MITIRO-899090 format. One line per 5 residues: their letters; for each residue y, z, x negated of N, C-alpha, C, O, CB. Coordinates in nm, 2 decimals. Glycine has a CB too. Layout:
N
A	Y,Z,X,Y,Z,X,Y,Z,X,Y,Z,X,Y,Z,X  ... .
//
This chain:
93
KSDSD	14.59,-16.39,3.25,14.67,-16.47,3.17,14.75,-16.38,3.07,14.78,-16.42,2.96,14.77,-16.55,3.25  14.79,-16.26,3.11,14.86,-16.17,3.03,14.78,-16.12,2.91,14.84,-16.06,2.82,14.91,-16.05,3.11  14.65,-16.14,2.91,14.57,-16.10,2.79,14.57,-16.21,2.68,14.52,-16.19,2.57,14.42,-16.08,2.84  14.64,-16.32,2.71,14.65,-16.42,2.60,14.73,-16.37,2.49,14.84,-16.32,2.51,14.71,-16.55,2.66  14.68,-16.38,2.37,14.75,-16.33,2.25,14.66,-16.35,2.13,14.55,-16.41,2.14,14.79,-16.18,2.26 .
TYTCD	14.71,-16.31,2.01,14.63,-16.31,1.89,14.57,-16.17,1.87,14.64,-16.07,1.88,14.71,-16.35,1.76  14.44,-16.17,1.85,14.36,-16.04,1.83,14.32,-16.03,1.69,14.29,-16.13,1.63,14.24,-16.03,1.93  14.31,-15.91,1.64,14.28,-15.89,1.50,14.17,-15.78,1.49,14.17,-15.68,1.55,14.40,-15.85,1.42  14.07,-15.81,1.40,13.97,-15.71,1.36,14.01,-15.67,1.22,14.00,-15.75,1.13,13.82,-15.77,1.38  14.04,-15.55,1.20,14.09,-15.50,1.07,13.99,-15.40,1.02,13.96,-15.30,1.08,14.23,-15.43,1.08 .
IGDAQ	13.93,-15.43,0.89,13.84,-15.34,0.83,13.90,-15.27,0.70,13.82,-15.23,0.62,13.71,-15.41,0.79  14.03,-15.27,0.70,14.09,-15.21,0.58,14.13,-15.31,0.47,14.25,-15.34,0.45,14.00,-15.10,0.52  14.03,-15.36,0.40,14.05,-15.45,0.29,14.06,-15.60,0.34,14.11,-15.68,0.27,13.94,-15.44,0.19  14.02,-15.62,0.46,14.03,-15.76,0.51,14.05,-15.76,0.66,14.03,-15.66,0.73,13.89,-15.83,0.48  14.10,-15.87,0.71,14.12,-15.89,0.85,14.07,-16.03,0.90,14.07,-16.12,0.82,14.28,-15.88,0.89 .
SRAKL	14.03,-16.03,1.02,13.99,-16.15,1.09,14.08,-16.17,1.21,14.09,-16.07,1.29,13.84,-16.16,1.11  14.13,-16.29,1.24,14.22,-16.31,1.36,14.16,-16.42,1.44,14.10,-16.51,1.39,14.36,-16.34,1.31  14.19,-16.40,1.57,14.15,-16.51,1.67,14.25,-16.51,1.78,14.31,-16.41,1.81,14.01,-16.49,1.72  14.28,-16.63,1.82,14.38,-16.65,1.93,14.30,-16.66,2.06,14.21,-16.74,2.07,14.47,-16.77,1.91  14.34,-16.59,2.16,14.27,-16.59,2.30,14.38,-16.66,2.39,14.49,-16.61,2.41,14.23,-16.45,2.35 .
VVQEM	14.33,-16.77,2.46,14.42,-16.83,2.56,14.34,-16.82,2.69,14.23,-16.88,2.70,14.45,-16.98,2.52  14.40,-16.75,2.79,14.33,-16.74,2.92,14.40,-16.84,3.01,14.52,-16.83,3.03,14.35,-16.59,2.97  14.32,-16.93,3.07,14.37,-17.03,3.16,14.35,-16.97,3.30,14.25,-16.92,3.34,14.30,-17.16,3.14  14.46,-16.99,3.38,14.46,-16.94,3.52,14.36,-17.03,3.60,14.37,-17.15,3.59,14.60,-16.94,3.58  14.28,-16.96,3.68,14.19,-17.04,3.77,14.27,-17.09,3.89,14.35,-17.02,3.94,14.07,-16.95,3.81 .
PVLFK	14.24,-17.22,3.92,14.31,-17.27,4.04,14.26,-17.20,4.17,14.15,-17.16,4.18,14.29,-17.43,4.05  14.35,-17.19,4.26,14.31,-17.13,4.39,14.25,-17.24,4.48,14.31,-17.35,4.49,14.44,-17.06,4.46  14.14,-17.21,4.53,14.07,-17.30,4.62,14.05,-17.24,4.76,14.05,-17.12,4.77,13.94,-17.35,4.56  14.02,-17.32,4.86,13.99,-17.27,4.99,13.84,-17.25,4.99,13.76,-17.34,4.97,14.03,-17.37,5.10  13.79,-17.12,5.02,13.65,-17.09,5.04,13.62,-17.12,5.18,13.50,-17.16,5.21,13.62,-16.94,5.00 .
QELQN	13.71,-17.11,5.27,13.69,-17.14,5.41,13.83,-17.20,5.46,13.93,-17.14,5.46,13.65,-17.01,5.50  13.82,-17.32,5.50,13.94,-17.39,5.55,13.97,-17.36,5.69,13.89,-17.30,5.76,13.92,-17.55,5.54  14.09,-17.39,5.74,14.13,-17.36,5.88,14.04,-17.44,5.97,14.00,-17.55,5.94,14.28,-17.40,5.90  14.01,-17.39,6.08,13.93,-17.45,6.19,14.02,-17.49,6.30,14.11,-17.41,6.34,13.81,-17.36,6.23  13.99,-17.60,6.37,14.07,-17.64,6.49,14.04,-17.54,6.60,13.93,-17.48,6.61,14.02,-17.78,6.54 .
EEAKE	14.14,-17.51,6.68,14.13,-17.41,6.78,14.19,-17.47,6.91,14.27,-17.56,6.91,14.21,-17.28,6.75  14.14,-17.42,7.03,14.19,-17.45,7.16,14.22,-17.32,7.23,14.15,-17.22,7.21,14.09,-17.54,7.24  14.33,-17.32,7.30,14.37,-17.19,7.37,14.44,-17.23,7.50,14.50,-17.34,7.52,14.46,-17.11,7.28  14.43,-17.14,7.60,14.51,-17.15,7.72,14.65,-17.10,7.70,14.67,-17.00,7.63,14.44,-17.08,7.84  14.74,-17.16,7.77,14.88,-17.11,7.76,14.89,-16.96,7.79,14.82,-16.91,7.88,14.97,-17.19,7.86 .
GKQVK	14.98,-16.90,7.72,15.00,-16.76,7.74,14.91,-16.67,7.66,14.94,-16.55,7.65,14.99,-16.72,7.88  14.81,-16.72,7.60,14.71,-16.65,7.52,14.76,-16.63,7.38,14.86,-16.69,7.34,14.57,-16.71,7.53  14.68,-16.56,7.30,14.71,-16.55,7.16,14.60,-16.62,7.08,14.48,-16.62,7.12,14.71,-16.40,7.12  14.64,-16.68,6.97,14.55,-16.75,6.88,14.56,-16.70,6.74,14.67,-16.67,6.69,14.58,-16.91,6.88  14.44,-16.69,6.67,14.44,-16.65,6.53,14.38,-16.76,6.45,14.27,-16.80,6.47,14.36,-16.51,6.51 .
LTCEL	14.46,-16.81,6.35,14.41,-16.90,6.25,14.38,-16.83,6.12,14.46,-16.75,6.07,14.51,-17.02,6.23  14.26,-16.85,6.06,14.22,-16.78,5.95,14.17,-16.88,5.84,14.10,-16.98,5.87,14.10,-16.68,5.98  14.21,-16.85,5.71,14.15,-16.92,5.60,14.12,-16.83,5.49,14.18,-16.72,5.48,14.25,-17.03,5.55  14.02,-16.86,5.41,13.98,-16.77,5.30,14.00,-16.84,5.17,13.97,-16.96,5.15,13.83,-16.73,5.32  14.06,-16.77,5.08,14.10,-16.83,4.95,14.00,-16.78,4.84,13.93,-16.68,4.86,14.24,-16.79,4.91 .
SKPNT	14.00,-16.85,4.73,13.91,-16.81,4.62,13.97,-16.70,4.53,13.90,-16.63,4.46,13.88,-16.93,4.53  14.10,-16.67,4.54,14.17,-16.57,4.46,14.24,-16.48,4.55,14.32,-16.52,4.63,14.27,-16.64,4.36  14.21,-16.34,4.54,14.27,-16.25,4.63,14.43,-16.24,4.61,14.48,-16.26,4.51,14.22,-16.11,4.60  14.49,-16.21,4.72,14.64,-16.18,4.73,14.72,-16.30,4.68,14.83,-16.28,4.63,14.67,-16.06,4.65  14.67,-16.42,4.69,14.75,-16.54,4.66,14.86,-16.56,4.77,14.83,-16.55,4.89,14.66,-16.67,4.65 .
PVKWM	14.98,-16.58,4.73,15.09,-16.60,4.83,15.05,-16.72,4.91,15.01,-16.83,4.86,15.22,-16.62,4.76  15.07,-16.71,5.04,15.04,-16.81,5.14,15.17,-16.84,5.22,15.24,-16.75,5.26,14.93,-16.77,5.24  15.19,-16.97,5.24,15.30,-17.02,5.33,15.24,-17.09,5.44,15.17,-17.18,5.43,15.40,-17.11,5.25  15.27,-17.04,5.56,15.22,-17.10,5.69,15.33,-17.20,5.74,15.45,-17.18,5.73,15.19,-17.00,5.79  15.28,-17.32,5.78,15.37,-17.42,5.83,15.31,-17.48,5.96,15.19,-17.49,5.99,15.38,-17.53,5.73 .
KGDTV	15.40,-17.53,6.05,15.37,-17.61,6.17,15.43,-17.74,6.14,15.55,-17.76,6.15,15.42,-17.54,6.30  15.35,-17.85,6.12,15.40,-17.98,6.07,15.47,-17.96,5.94,15.41,-17.91,5.84,15.50,-18.04,6.18  15.60,-18.00,5.93,15.67,-17.98,5.81,15.76,-17.86,5.81,15.84,-17.83,5.71,15.76,-18.10,5.78  15.75,-17.77,5.91,15.84,-17.66,5.93,15.77,-17.53,5.88,15.66,-17.50,5.93,15.88,-17.64,6.08  15.84,-17.46,5.79,15.78,-17.33,5.74,15.80,-17.23,5.85,15.91,-17.22,5.92,15.86,-17.29,5.61 .
LYASE	15.69,-17.15,5.88,15.70,-17.05,5.98,15.74,-16.91,5.92,15.70,-16.88,5.80,15.56,-17.03,6.05  15.81,-16.83,5.99,15.85,-16.70,5.95,15.81,-16.60,6.05,15.79,-16.62,6.17,16.01,-16.69,5.93  15.78,-16.48,6.00,15.74,-16.37,6.09,15.84,-16.34,6.20,15.96,-16.34,6.17,15.71,-16.24,6.01  15.79,-16.33,6.32,15.88,-16.31,6.44,15.79,-16.25,6.55,15.68,-16.21,6.53,15.95,-16.44,6.48  15.85,-16.24,6.67,15.77,-16.20,6.78,15.66,-16.30,6.81,15.56,-16.26,6.87,15.86,-16.18,6.91 .
KYEFK	15.69,-16.42,6.78,15.59,-16.53,6.80,15.48,-16.54,6.70,15.36,-16.56,6.73,15.67,-16.67,6.81  15.52,-16.52,6.57,15.43,-16.54,6.46,15.41,-16.41,6.38,15.50,-16.34,6.35,15.47,-16.65,6.37  15.28,-16.38,6.35,15.25,-16.27,6.27,15.16,-16.31,6.16,15.06,-16.39,6.18,15.18,-16.15,6.35  15.18,-16.27,6.04,15.10,-16.30,5.92,15.03,-16.18,5.87,15.09,-16.07,5.86,15.19,-16.37,5.81  14.90,-16.20,5.84,14.82,-16.09,5.78,14.75,-16.14,5.66,14.71,-16.26,5.66,14.72,-16.02,5.88 .
QCGTV	14.74,-16.06,5.56,14.66,-16.10,5.44,14.60,-15.98,5.38,14.66,-15.88,5.35,14.75,-16.18,5.34  14.47,-15.99,5.36,14.39,-15.88,5.30,14.29,-15.95,5.20,14.20,-16.02,5.24,14.31,-15.80,5.41  14.32,-15.92,5.07,14.23,-15.98,4.97,14.23,-16.13,4.97,14.34,-16.19,4.95,14.09,-15.93,4.99  14.12,-16.19,5.01,14.11,-16.34,5.00,14.14,-16.40,5.14,14.14,-16.52,5.16,13.98,-16.38,4.95  14.15,-16.32,5.25,14.17,-16.37,5.38,14.31,-16.37,5.43,14.38,-16.27,5.43,14.08,-16.29,5.48 .
AELII	14.36,-16.49,5.47,14.49,-16.50,5.52,14.49,-16.54,5.67,14.41,-16.63,5.71,14.58,-16.61,5.44  14.57,-16.48,5.75,14.56,-16.50,5.90,14.70,-16.53,5.95,14.80,-16.47,5.91,14.50,-16.38,5.97  14.71,-16.62,6.05,14.83,-16.65,6.12,14.80,-16.62,6.27,14.70,-16.67,6.33,14.88,-16.80,6.11  14.87,-16.53,6.33,14.85,-16.50,6.47,14.97,-16.56,6.55,15.09,-16.53,6.52,14.84,-16.34,6.50  14.94,-16.64,6.65,15.05,-16.70,6.73,15.03,-16.64,6.87,14.93,-16.65,6.93,15.03,-16.86,6.74 .
RDVKS	15.14,-16.58,6.91,15.14,-16.51,7.04,15.20,-16.60,7.15,15.28,-16.69,7.13,15.22,-16.38,7.04  15.15,-16.58,7.27,15.20,-16.65,7.39,15.21,-16.80,7.37,15.32,-16.85,7.38,15.34,-16.59,7.43  15.10,-16.86,7.34,15.10,-17.00,7.30,15.15,-17.09,7.42,15.11,-17.06,7.54,14.96,-17.05,7.26  15.22,-17.19,7.39,15.27,-17.29,7.48,15.22,-17.43,7.44,15.17,-17.44,7.33,15.43,-17.28,7.50  15.24,-17.53,7.52,15.19,-17.66,7.49,15.27,-17.71,7.36,15.22,-17.79,7.29,15.21,-17.76,7.60 .
VDS	15.40,-17.67,7.34,15.47,-17.71,7.23,15.42,-17.65,7.10,15.46,-17.70,6.99,15.62,-17.67,7.25  15.33,-17.56,7.10,15.27,-17.50,6.98,15.15,-17.59,6.93,15.10,-17.56,6.82,15.21,-17.36,7.01  15.11,-17.69,7.01,15.00,-17.78,6.96,15.05,-17.86,6.84,14.97,-17.94,6.79,14.96,-17.87,7.08 .
//
């Protein structure tokens, strides 16, 4: 998007100008979250893949935003975002 601007070809006696508008591509899910089952006390990893690398991701449980803690860990590398839930309990369903 930062490349959007007016560009000029200058040959000395004449110039030609064109405006370039770069439209941002929407971020899509290449791989959506999959349902998981786990036994209490275990660790679960939820993974989704995005179409655009390093897109900011917000993880939520219901309507509640999750934050990094001993319980929740977030990882993101390129297009892959992961949520790790440690020591799962029935209330984590």
